[in-house]
C-alpha positions as CSV (number, residue, x, y, z in Angstrom):
1,M,-7.1,24.5,7.8
2,N,-3.9,22.7,8.2
3,S,-4.1,19.5,6.2
4,A,-1.2,20.9,4.0
5,R,1.2,20.9,7.4
6,Y,2.6,17.8,8.7
7,I,3.9,16.3,12.2
8,S,5.4,13.3,13.4
9,T,3.3,10.4,15.2
10,R,6.2,11.0,17.9
11,G,6.0,14.7,18.0
12,G,9.8,15.4,17.8
13,I,9.8,17.4,14.9
14,R,8.6,21.1,13.7
15,P,5.7,21.0,11.2
16,V,6.6,20.5,7.7
17,D,5.1,21.1,4.3
18,F,3.9,18.5,1.3
19,F,7.3,18.9,-0.3
20,E,9.4,18.2,2.6
21,A,6.9,15.5,3.7
22,V,7.5,13.8,0.5
23,M,11.0,13.9,0.4
24,M,11.6,13.0,4.0
25,G,10.0,9.9,3.9
26,L,10.2,8.8,7.6
27,A,10.0,11.5,10.0
28,E,13.6,12.5,11.4
29,D,12.5,11.5,15.1
30,G,11.8,7.9,14.0
31,G,7.9,8.5,13.6
32,L,5.7,8.7,10.7
33,L,4.3,11.9,9.1
34,L,0.5,12.6,9.4
35,P,-1.4,15.8,8.2
36,M,-2.1,18.1,11.3
37,E,-6.1,18.3,10.2
38,L,-8.2,16.2,8.0
39,P,-10.8,18.2,6.1
40,D,-14.7,17.1,6.1
41,F,-15.6,16.3,2.7
42,R,-19.2,15.9,3.3
43,A,-20.5,18.7,1.5
44,Q,-18.5,17.8,-1.5
45,L,-19.6,14.3,-2.0
46,D,-22.9,14.7,-4.2
47,L,-20.5,16.5,-6.8
48,W,-17.8,14.2,-6.5
49,R,-19.8,11.1,-7.4
50,K,-20.1,12.5,-11.3
51,L,-16.2,13.1,-11.8
52,S,-13.8,10.4,-13.5
53,Y,-11.1,9.0,-11.4
54,P,-8.2,11.7,-12.2
55,E,-10.7,14.4,-11.5
56,L,-11.9,12.9,-8.3
57,A,-8.0,12.1,-7.5
58,F,-7.1,15.7,-8.0
59,E,-10.0,17.1,-5.7
60,V,-9.3,14.6,-2.9
61,M,-5.6,15.2,-2.7
62,R,-5.7,19.1,-3.3
63,P,-6.0,20.0,0.1
64,F,-3.1,18.1,1.2
65,I,-0.9,19.6,-1.1
66,G,-0.7,23.3,-0.2
67,N,1.8,25.5,-2.0
68,A,4.1,22.6,-3.1
69,M,2.9,23.3,-6.6
70,P,0.4,25.5,-8.6
71,G,-3.1,23.8,-9.2
72,E,-3.0,23.3,-12.9
73,D,0.8,21.6,-12.3
74,F,-0.8,19.3,-9.8
75,R,-3.9,18.5,-12.3
76,S,-1.7,17.7,-15.0
77,L,0.8,15.5,-12.8
78,V,-2.1,13.4,-11.6
79,Q,-3.7,13.3,-15.1
80,Q,-0.1,12.0,-16.2
81,S,0.0,9.4,-13.4
82,Y,-3.5,7.5,-14.4
83,A,-2.4,8.0,-18.5
84,T,-0.5,4.4,-17.8
85,F,-3.4,2.7,-16.5
86,S,-4.8,0.3,-19.2
87,H,-8.9,0.5,-18.1
88,K,-10.6,3.7,-18.9
89,D,-12.1,3.8,-15.5
90,I,-8.7,3.4,-13.9
91,V,-10.6,1.2,-11.2
92,P,-13.4,-0.4,-12.2
93,V,-16.0,-1.6,-9.8
94,I,-17.7,-5.0,-10.7
95,K,-20.5,-6.9,-9.2
96,L,-19.0,-10.7,-8.1
97,A,-22.3,-11.7,-6.1
98,D,-25.3,-10.3,-4.3
99,Q,-24.5,-7.3,-2.5
100,L,-20.8,-8.2,-3.2
101,Y,-18.3,-6.0,-5.3
102,L,-14.9,-6.0,-6.2
103,A,-12.8,-3.0,-6.7
104,E,-10.3,-3.9,-9.3
105,L,-6.8,-1.9,-8.4
106,F,-4.6,-4.0,-11.0
107,H,-4.8,-2.2,-14.0
108,G,-1.7,-0.1,-13.7
109,P,1.8,-1.1,-15.4
110,T,2.8,-3.8,-12.9
111,L,-1.0,-5.1,-12.4
112,A,-1.2,-4.4,-8.6
113,F,-2.8,-2.1,-6.3
114,K,0.7,-0.3,-5.5
115,D,0.7,1.4,-8.9
116,I,-2.0,3.7,-8.0
117,A,0.3,5.6,-5.7
118,L,3.8,4.7,-6.9
119,Q,2.9,5.9,-10.4
120,F,1.9,9.5,-8.5
121,L,4.8,9.4,-6.0
122,G,7.3,9.0,-9.1
123,N,6.1,11.6,-11.0
124,L,6.1,13.9,-7.5
125,F,9.7,13.1,-7.3
126,A,10.3,13.9,-10.9
127,Y,8.6,17.0,-10.2
128,F,10.3,18.3,-7.2
129,L,13.8,17.3,-8.8
130,R,13.3,19.2,-12.1
131,Q,15.2,22.3,-11.2
132,G,18.5,19.9,-10.2
133,G,19.1,17.8,-7.5
134,C,19.3,14.0,-6.8
135,L,17.4,11.6,-4.9
136,N,18.5,8.1,-3.7
137,I,15.0,5.8,-3.2
138,I,15.5,3.0,-0.6
139,G,12.2,0.6,-0.4
140,A,11.5,-2.9,0.8
141,T,9.2,-4.9,-0.5
142,S,7.1,-8.4,0.4
143,G,6.5,-8.8,-3.6
144,D,4.5,-5.8,-5.4
145,T,5.6,-2.6,-4.1
146,G,9.2,-3.1,-5.2
147,S,8.5,-3.7,-8.7
148,A,5.5,-0.7,-8.8
149,A,8.3,1.7,-7.4
150,I,10.7,0.5,-9.9
151,H,8.2,1.4,-12.8
152,G,7.2,4.7,-11.1
153,V,10.9,6.0,-11.3
154,R,13.1,3.8,-13.9
155,G,14.7,5.8,-16.2
156,K,14.1,9.1,-14.5
157,P,16.8,11.7,-14.3
158,G,18.4,12.4,-10.7
159,I,16.8,9.5,-9.2
160,H,18.4,6.0,-8.2
161,I,16.4,3.0,-6.7
162,F,17.5,0.4,-4.4
163,I,14.8,-2.4,-3.7
164,L,15.2,-4.8,-0.7
165,Y,13.3,-8.3,-1.0
166,P,13.2,-11.7,0.6
167,N,15.3,-13.7,-1.5
168,G,13.3,-16.8,-2.7
169,R,10.2,-15.4,-1.0
170,V,8.5,-13.6,-3.7
171,S,6.9,-15.1,-6.7
172,P,9.0,-15.6,-9.6
173,I,6.7,-13.3,-11.5
174,Q,7.0,-10.6,-8.9
175,E,10.8,-11.1,-9.3
176,L,11.1,-10.6,-12.9
177,Q,8.9,-7.8,-12.7
178,M,11.8,-6.1,-10.7
179,A,15.2,-7.6,-11.6
180,S,14.4,-7.7,-15.5
181,V,14.3,-3.8,-15.7
182,P,17.4,-2.9,-17.8
183,D,17.7,0.8,-16.6
184,E,20.7,1.7,-14.9
185,N,19.4,3.7,-12.1
186,V,17.4,0.4,-11.0
187,H,19.0,-1.7,-8.2
188,C,17.7,-5.0,-6.8
189,L,19.0,-6.4,-3.8
190,A,17.6,-9.8,-2.6
191,I,18.3,-10.3,1.2
192,K,19.0,-13.0,2.9
193,G,16.1,-12.6,5.3
194,T,12.5,-11.9,5.6
195,F,10.1,-9.0,4.5
196,D,10.3,-7.8,8.2
197,D,14.2,-7.8,8.0
198,G,14.2,-5.4,5.0
199,Q,11.6,-2.9,6.9
200,R,14.0,-3.3,9.9
201,I,17.0,-2.4,7.5
202,L,15.0,0.2,6.1
203,K,14.2,2.0,9.5
204,E,17.7,1.5,10.5
205,I,19.1,3.5,7.5
206,F,16.6,6.2,7.6
207,N,17.3,6.7,11.4
208,D,21.2,7.3,10.4
209,L,20.2,11.0,9.8
210,T,24.0,11.6,8.7
211,F,23.8,8.9,6.1
212,K,20.2,10.2,5.1
213,R,21.5,13.5,4.5
214,Q,24.6,12.5,2.7
215,Y,23.1,10.5,0.3
216,S,19.7,12.4,0.0
217,L,17.9,9.3,0.7
218,G,13.8,8.9,-0.1
219,A,11.5,6.5,0.5
220,V,9.0,4.7,-1.7
221,N,7.1,2.4,1.2
222,S,3.7,3.4,2.6
223,V,5.8,5.2,5.4
224,N,5.8,8.0,2.8
225,W,2.2,10.0,3.1
226,A,2.0,10.3,-0.4
227,R,1.5,6.6,-0.7
228,I,-1.4,7.0,1.8
229,L,-2.5,10.0,0.2
230,A,-3.1,8.5,-3.4
231,Q,-4.7,5.4,-1.9
232,I,-7.4,7.7,-0.1
233,V,-9.0,8.5,-3.5
234,Y,-10.2,4.7,-4.5
235,Y,-12.1,4.3,-1.1
236,F,-14.3,7.2,-2.2
237,W,-14.6,6.0,-5.9
238,A,-15.7,2.3,-5.1
239,A,-18.1,3.6,-2.8
240,F,-19.6,5.9,-5.1
241,R,-19.7,3.1,-7.6
242,V,-21.2,0.5,-5.7
243,Q,-24.0,3.1,-4.8
244,E,-24.3,3.7,-8.3
245,Q,-24.8,0.3,-9.4
246,S,-26.7,-1.1,-6.4
247,A,-29.2,1.8,-6.0
248,W,-28.3,1.7,-2.4
249,Q,-27.3,5.4,-0.8
250,G,-26.0,4.4,2.3
251,S,-22.6,3.6,3.2
252,V,-20.9,0.4,2.3
253,Q,-18.3,-2.0,3.8
254,V,-14.9,-2.3,2.4
255,S,-13.0,-5.3,2.9
256,V,-9.1,-4.9,2.6
257,P,-6.7,-7.5,2.4
258,T,-4.1,-6.4,4.7
259,G,-0.4,-7.0,5.6
260,N,1.5,-3.8,6.3
261,F,-1.7,-1.6,7.1
262,G,-0.7,1.0,4.6
263,D,-3.8,0.4,2.5
264,I,-6.4,-0.1,5.1
265,F,-4.7,3.2,7.0
266,A,-5.7,5.1,3.7
267,G,-9.2,3.8,4.2
268,Y,-9.8,5.0,7.7
269,I,-8.5,8.1,6.7
270,A,-11.0,8.3,4.1
271,L,-13.7,7.3,6.7
272,R,-12.4,10.0,8.9
273,M,-13.1,12.5,6.1
274,V,-16.7,11.2,5.8
275,A,-16.3,8.8,3.0
276,P,-19.8,6.9,2.7
277,I,-17.8,3.8,4.3
278,H,-19.9,2.1,7.1
279,R,-16.8,0.3,8.5
280,L,-13.6,-1.5,7.0
281,I,-12.9,-5.1,7.0
282,L,-9.5,-5.7,7.9
283,A,-8.5,-9.4,6.1
284,S,-5.3,-11.3,7.2
285,N,-3.6,-14.6,6.1
286,E,-2.2,-16.8,8.5
287,N,0.3,-13.8,9.5
288,D,-2.7,-12.4,11.6
289,I,-1.0,-10.1,14.1
290,L,-3.3,-7.2,13.0
291,S,-6.4,-9.1,12.8
292,R,-5.5,-10.5,16.4
293,F,-5.1,-7.0,17.4
294,F,-8.4,-6.1,16.6
295,N,-10.0,-8.8,18.2
296,T,-8.3,-9.1,21.5
297,G,-6.2,-5.7,22.0
298,E,-3.0,-7.7,21.6
299,Y,-0.5,-6.5,19.2
300,A,2.4,-9.3,19.4
301,V,4.9,-10.3,16.7
302,G,4.7,-14.1,15.8
303,E,6.9,-16.2,13.4
304,V,6.6,-15.2,9.6
305,S,4.9,-18.1,7.8
306,P,5.2,-18.3,4.0
307,T,1.9,-18.4,2.3
308,L,0.1,-18.3,-0.9
309,S,-0.7,-14.5,-0.5
310,P,3.3,-13.3,-0.1
311,S,2.5,-9.6,-0.2
312,M,0.9,-10.1,3.3
313,D,3.2,-12.1,4.9
314,I,4.6,-9.6,7.4
315,Q,4.3,-9.5,11.2
316,V,5.5,-5.9,12.0
317,A,3.2,-3.3,9.8
318,S,4.9,-0.3,9.4
319,N,1.6,2.0,9.1
320,F,0.3,0.5,12.4
321,E,2.0,3.7,14.3
322,R,-0.2,5.8,12.3
323,Y,-3.2,4.3,13.4
324,L,-2.0,4.0,17.0
325,Y,-1.6,7.9,16.9
326,Y,-5.6,8.6,16.5
327,R,-6.2,5.5,18.5
328,C,-4.2,7.5,21.4
329,G,-6.2,10.6,21.0
330,K,-3.2,12.3,19.1
331,D,-0.9,11.8,22.3
332,A,2.4,11.8,20.7
333,A,4.4,11.1,24.0
334,K,1.6,7.9,24.5
335,V,2.8,6.7,21.0
336,T,6.6,7.1,21.5
337,E,6.2,5.1,24.9
338,L,4.2,2.5,23.3
339,M,6.7,2.0,20.3
340,K,9.7,1.8,22.6
341,Q,8.0,-0.7,24.6
342,F,6.9,-2.6,21.3
343,A,10.8,-2.4,20.0
344,A,11.8,-3.8,23.5
345,E,9.5,-6.6,24.2
346,Q,7.6,-7.3,20.6
347,S,4.1,-6.6,22.1
348,I,1.7,-3.9,23.4
349,S,-1.7,-4.0,24.5
350,L,-4.6,-1.4,23.9
351,P,-7.9,-1.4,26.0
352,G,-11.1,-0.8,24.5
353,S,-12.2,-1.8,20.8
354,D,-12.8,0.5,17.4
355,S,-16.1,-0.1,15.9
356,E,-14.8,1.1,12.3
357,F,-12.9,-2.1,12.0
358,A,-13.7,-5.6,12.1
359,A,-11.2,-8.2,11.5
360,G,-10.9,-11.7,10.5
361,S,-8.3,-14.1,8.8
362,G,-8.0,-16.8,6.1
363,N,-5.7,-19.5,5.7
364,T,-4.5,-21.9,3.0
365,A,-7.6,-24.0,2.7
366,S,-9.8,-21.2,2.7
367,T,-7.9,-19.1,0.1
368,L,-7.9,-21.8,-2.4
369,A,-11.7,-22.7,-1.5
370,T,-12.5,-19.0,-2.4
371,I,-10.8,-19.2,-5.6
372,R,-12.4,-22.3,-6.5
373,R,-16.0,-21.2,-5.6
374,Y,-16.3,-17.9,-7.1
375,H,-14.6,-19.4,-10.6
376,N,-17.3,-22.0,-10.7
377,L,-20.2,-19.5,-9.7
378,T,-19.2,-16.8,-12.0
379,G,-16.0,-17.6,-13.9
380,Y,-14.2,-14.9,-12.1
381,I,-10.7,-15.6,-11.1
382,L,-9.5,-14.1,-7.7
383,D,-5.8,-13.6,-7.0
384,P,-4.7,-15.0,-3.8
385,H,-4.7,-11.8,-1.8
386,S,-8.0,-10.7,-3.1
387,A,-9.4,-14.1,-2.2
388,V,-8.5,-13.6,1.3
389,G,-10.4,-10.5,1.4
390,V,-13.8,-12.0,-0.3
391,C,-13.3,-15.0,2.5
392,V,-13.1,-12.6,5.5
393,A,-15.9,-10.1,4.0
394,E,-18.4,-13.3,3.9
395,K,-18.2,-13.4,7.6
396,Y,-19.1,-10.2,8.0
397,S,-21.7,-9.8,5.4
398,L,-24.8,-7.5,6.6
399,Q,-28.1,-8.3,5.1
400,D,-28.8,-5.1,3.6
401,M,-25.7,-3.3,3.0
402,P,-23.2,-4.0,-0.2
403,T,-19.8,-4.7,0.9
404,V,-16.9,-3.9,-1.8
405,C,-13.7,-5.8,-1.7
406,L,-10.2,-4.3,-2.8
407,A,-8.8,-6.8,-5.5
408,T,-5.2,-5.8,-5.2
409,A,-3.5,-7.9,-8.0
410,H,-4.2,-9.5,-11.3
411,P,-3.9,-13.3,-10.9
412,G,-1.8,-14.0,-13.5
413,K,0.9,-12.7,-11.0
414,F,0.4,-16.0,-9.1
415,P,0.3,-18.7,-11.2
416,D,1.0,-21.4,-8.7
417,A,-1.8,-20.4,-6.3
418,I,-4.1,-20.3,-9.2
419,A,-3.0,-23.8,-10.3
420,Q,-3.3,-25.0,-7.0
421,A,-6.9,-24.0,-6.5
422,L,-8.1,-24.6,-10.2
423,G,-5.7,-27.2,-11.7
424,D,-2.8,-26.6,-14.0
425,G,-5.2,-26.3,-17.3
426,T,-6.5,-23.1,-15.8
427,L,-4.4,-19.8,-16.3
428,A,-5.0,-16.1,-15.7
429,R,-2.5,-14.9,-18.3
430,H,-1.8,-11.4,-18.7
431,P,0.1,-10.2,-22.2
432,E,2.4,-8.1,-20.0
433,L,3.7,-11.0,-17.8
434,S,4.2,-13.2,-21.0
435,K,6.6,-10.6,-22.1
436,L,8.7,-11.4,-19.1
437,E,9.4,-15.0,-19.4
438,G,13.3,-16.1,-20.0
439,M,14.3,-12.1,-19.5
440,P,17.6,-12.2,-17.6
441,L,17.7,-10.9,-13.8
442,R,19.9,-8.0,-12.7
443,K,20.2,-8.5,-8.8
444,T,22.5,-8.9,-5.9
445,V,22.1,-11.6,-3.2
446,I,23.0,-9.7,-0.1
447,E,23.4,-10.1,3.8
448,A,20.2,-8.9,6.0
449,K,22.2,-6.2,7.5
450,A,21.6,-2.3,7.5
451,D,25.7,-1.7,7.1
452,T,26.0,-4.1,4.1
453,V,23.0,-2.2,2.5
454,K,24.7,1.0,3.1
455,D,27.9,0.0,1.9
456,F,26.1,-1.3,-1.4
457,V,24.5,2.4,-1.7
458,A,27.6,4.1,-1.0
459,S,29.5,2.4,-4.0
460,F,27.6,3.9,-6.7
461,F,28.8,7.6,-5.5
């Protein structure tokens, strides 16, 4: 089984091991890394239902690690990664309504689902650098990745982190979670542009192989396979918990608020490894390039529209190329051709459909209405991203089959949206967020140009 050997979606590099895949981030031919083969976990499912979250994470991820570290070291690293979470279950699954469940992914240090992967990735980086060496991480964020990445590596020796985010286009709390961190190895760059500009800059920098090697660059965005790997785990976990709570023993639907296609791609890999998932429901906001693709076959860029769910305000989904690789029958030449066409024309079309996905979108009105409705019915407050997932899940509900929606952030991170939905008197406070109020910001406002960012990085060395 070659699940611990990695190849590029564009076929231009030799197979690499897990260590190289993690440290490389983006493949040197411009593609994204994927395991050569995926294991079939069918025989393990009954045993895995009984495991704790860290135990399940160890079992799901272990085949992908290979010889990169001894098994006991990896077990310890996984335990350490989830010791920072505030809930004993790590990812509690609760019933929201009849046949509708929520998997709460926001009990980590920055109260967003990104912590599940980035606490793990930060510890991986530290483990791989324990004998010396340095790593300069460059990442782009639409809101939550940046703070989760910063909290994954802050204060770790041998690591500097540079996070790009769109100036004025993240929530004030999201900016505070990033730019109030005082550690000297943390650098926040507020670019004069959009998140898509940040992703473009990131790819340009990583495609400059001379600069990448000279400054030992690493990636924390979901282009890094380790991010996807850690997220696969909670798809198994959520399905098991719903089966346990509902007495339903069949597969379940999973609804995923989607912007960059990383989270739902982890679900797609889980499904391919025989997780008990019937299909994935892709939920977009007004920036609906992905839901349009799954409904029409056309993947075409539009203008980015600012919404109440800013982490999904994305038009160019960086992980879509990984899905294309499977959709094209693992034909790397075809993927390369399609990505070249997309770069030139900002649009590609694929024939056929994929029964493993359903897709829809919500808008501002439906997001607010969903937050309001479930608060009135149950007292539960959904954050605006999770509300999009619930709203779209309702369109695809099946009479007998449960659906679990991924709750991707604590509502306290989005007080303006909650106030719009429920009125100023209803607040979803969290003590960790209250501590940030009035903290000074350490950030640099910068032009949205790759050369400007490279000059900034180089100035520290």
